[in-house]
N, C-alpha and C positions, 0 to 999 in steps of 0.2 A: 889410338891410331886414327888417321884421318878417314880411312876407308871402312872402319868398323861400323856395321849397321847400328842405327839408333833405335832404342826401345820406344814403343808408343807411349805417349804421355798419358798419365791418368786424367780422367775427366775432372774438371774443376767446377766451381760454382757457375761458370759461364757456359757449361755444356748443356746437353739436352735433359739430363736427369733432374736438374734443379727445377726447371719449369714444371715438370710433371709433379714433383713433390709439392710445389706451390699451388698448383691447381687442385690437388687432392686436399690440401689443408684448407683452401678457400671453400671447397664444397662442404667439408665437415662443419666449418664455422657457420656457413649459410644455413645448413640443416638445423644446427642447434638454435640459431636465431629464430628460424621459422617455428620450431617447436615451442620456444619460449613465448612467442607472440600468440600462437594458437592457445597455449595453456592459459595465458593471462586473459585473453578474450573469454574463454570458457569459464574461467574462475569468476570474472566480473558478472556474467549472466547467472551463475550458480549462487553468487553472493546475495542477490535480490531475494529469492525465495527463502534462503537460509536466514537472512536478517529478519524477514517477516515472521518466520516460524519462531525465531529466537525471541522477538518482541512479544509475540502472543503467549509464548510459554513462560516468560519471566516477568512480563509487565514492563520491560525496559522501555525508556523513552515515553512513558505515559500510555502505553498500549493497554487497553482494557482486556479483560478476560471474557471468555464465552462459557456460560453455564447452561446446563440442560434442565435444571430444576431448581426449586427454591431450597434454601438451607434447611436441614432437618431439625435444627434446634430453634427455639423461640428467639425472637429479636432481643437484643440487649437493651438495657435501660439507657445506655449512652446514646446521645443524638449527635447528628452532624448535619451541617448545611451542604446542599448540593446546588451549585449554580449551573446554568445552562447557557451556552454560547453558540451562536449560529453565524456562519459566514458563507459567501458565495464567491467562487473563483472567477477570474476574468473570462468573458466570453459566454457565460451562462446567464440568460435573462430570467432568473428566478428571484422571487421574494421568499426569504427563508427566515423563520423566527420561531423561538420557543413559545409555547402557550403561557408558561410561567418562567420568570427569570431565576427564581430561587425557591427551594422548598427545604424544609427540615425533616429529616427521616431518622428513624432508629437504625442502628447498625444491625444488619441481618434482616431488615424488613424489605419485602418485595414491593417495589413501587412502579407504577406506570405513569409516564409523562408523555406529552404530545408536542410535536413540532408541526408548524403549518407551512406549507409550500405552495406557491403560486407560480405557474409558468406565465410570464408576462409577454411572451412572444406570440405571434400569429401563426406559428408553426409548431409541430411537435419537436421537443428537445429532450435530451437524455443527460443524466448526470449520475455521478457516484460519489458517496461521501467518505472522506477521510476523517479520522477521529483520534482523540487522545484525552487524557485527563491531567489535571495539574493539582497538586505537585506531581512531578513525573514519577516519583517513587511510589505513588499510590495505585498505579496501574495494575499491579498484581492483586489488589484487593477489590477492584471495581468489576463486579460480575454482571454481564449483560445476558439476559435470557432471550430477549427478542429485540431486534434493531433493524431499521431500514438501511443501515450502512452495509449490510451483508450482500445486497443485490443492487444491480444497476436499476435506476429509476427512470422510466420514460413517461413524460408528461405531455398531454395533448395541448393544442392551442388554448390558452386561457384557463387551463385546468387548475383547480385547487384541490389540495389533498392534505389529509391529516395523517401524520406518521407517528406511530407509537414507539416508545422505548421502554422496555421492561428490564429493571435492574435491581441489584441490591449491593450493599457494601458488606464484604465478607467479614464475619465476626473475628477472623484471625487478625484483623487490623488492630483490635483492642489489645492483643497480646504482643504487639510490636512496640517496644518501648520508644523507638524513634518517632512514633506518631502519637505519643501521649498528649502533646499539645495541639494536635491537628483538630480544627473545628470546621473547615470548609474544603470542599472538593469542587473543582470546576470541570464539567464535561463539555468538550468543545467539538463541533462538527464544521466541516467545510465541504461544500458541494463543488465538484469540478465537472466541466463538460467532458463527455467521452467520445461522442461522434454525432454526426448528423443523422437524423432519423428520416428514412424515406417515407413519402406519403403513401397511405394505404391505397392499393389499386381498387378501381371501381369493380363492382360485381358484374358478371356477364349480363348484358342486356340493359344495364342501368343507363348507359349512354344513349341507347335508342329511345328509352322512355323520356329522357330529357328532351330529345329532339322532337318527340311527338307532342310535347306540351308547348312547344314554341308556336 
């Protein structure tokens, strides 16, 4: 009938409820994306110390090991050559070279070698050494007892320094059949600049003494 009241129409996708659902969905998606970004950034920072720990623990990528003392057993009769490589990264005005390019050592023998460093700048400079050994699979057997690479090195203007490295090749190397034909290990260091070193301030009264001598 024409005069019969019409029932209200149900809300369709063009009504008010749809935009609310869309806004809610967008907020959830944005929150998830934000969480993923934060997680990925945190994971990237955590990966650096984890990778460093992994390399030190396994010798992966030629990372040498850190020993606290000499091996308890006597050195083996088997000998191996150890070569020494020295490099300086861009921006660091240092001359860096090994005292000897190569030596022959017995496996398990504790050896001390020296590197010579000269700061060729007229100002104090600082550097830190990165290191590895080749072949890369030998890192797990190359044990360093003392090494300048553990600390930042600050050199005065024109300063020369002798830096020791104390190491031995782990006797466990001889039990690894994959290294039966190995006769040479290369230990490589590269010094990189780390920061500008501020000049040492004058002691109190030193400036006055200089004026008095003029």
